[in-house]
N, C-alpha and C positions, 0 to 999 in steps of 0.2 A: 422500427424504436431503437431507443440504444440501450444495452444489456450488460450488464458486469455484474458475474459472477467468484468471489471470492471462495479458496478452497485451500487444502493442506496445512490446517491445524489440529492442534492435538497437546495432549501431555509431554512435556520434556523436563528432565532435571536441571537447576542452572548450571550452566557452561554448556549445555547442548545445543542445537542447533536445527531449525527448522526451514521448509521455503514453501512461500505463500506462492498460491497461482491467480492471477485473475484473467478470465475468460473473458473476453471483448467483443462486443459485436454489434451492429446498429449503425456505426458512422459510416456517412457515407464520403467522407474525403478524411485524407489523411491529417490534418490540421487539429488537435485535440492531445490532451494531456491526461494520463492517467496517474492517481494518485493512491496513496496506503493511508488511512486513519485507524485511532484505536482510541478506543474509549474502555475504562474501568474504572471499578466502581468508588466513588470517590474522589473523583478524577476527572476534568473535563476533554472534551476531542479536544486529541492531537496529533496533527500533521505529521506524519512519520517520516513519506518517501513519497518523490513524484518525478514523474519525466515528463517531458516534452515530447511528440513525435516527430515534428517539425525538423527540431537540432539536436537530438539527442540533449538535451539541457537537462540537468539532476537538481534535484532539491533533497535534505537530509537536515531532519532533527539534531540540534546538538546531542542530544540523549542519546542517538542512534550511531552518528559518525563513527565508522572506523570498524562495526558490528556489522551493519546491514549491507544490503545492496540491491539495488533495483536495474534490474535488466527485462530485457525484451527478446520475445523470438514473431516478429512482423509476421513472418510466412504464418503461423498459428491462433495470429490474434491473441498472443496473450503477453502476460506483464509477470512480470517473479519479484518476491522478495523474499532476498535469503538474508535468514537471520542468523546470526551466528554470536556467541558468546552470551547466552541466554541470561538474563536475571528474572528475578521473582516480579520484580518492577516493570516487566514487559509483557505481564497477565495482562490478559484485554482482548475484547473481541475487537477484530480485524477486519477492516470492510476498505473495497477499493472503490475507488469512483471516477467520473469522465467528467471534462468541460473544457469549450474550445476556448476560454480564455487564455489567451497567451502568457497572462502574467503570472507565472509560475509560486513565486513568492507569494501573491495575493490571495492566491486560489488555494493555497497550501494552508492559509490560515485563517478565512473567512469560511472555506468551504467551496463543494462544486455543486453542480447542478443534477448529474446522474450516479444512481446509489445503487451498487450491488447489496447482495443478503451476508453479513458478517461473517467470519469462524473465528472459535475461539481457541485462545493459545494461552496456553495455563506453563508456569514454570512454576515447578517447586523448589523448595529453599534446600 
């Protein structure tokens, strides 16, 4: 079975940085996409960033471009989200998710098949 586990959240001051990790297991082939999503009180689910394993294509929401970077360590089956210049509006529960649908933009907007437990990110003003 596919399992994804997000970790690395915490409390930081505005302007600080955090690095989230997503441990991935259960995919029997290498044709998959991993995405980071977030949900905050009063806001809908937002697709933050994603990466397609087949070609390394990436996706970033406009709100995080230039501040967040998605990377992976395939040898350790781990995907990272490095978050810099954090703002209070980034406060949310962050989830990593996976899917085999290769249309990256589509699944970042409508959601993915496999979801892990979230990790809380809180940015103080």
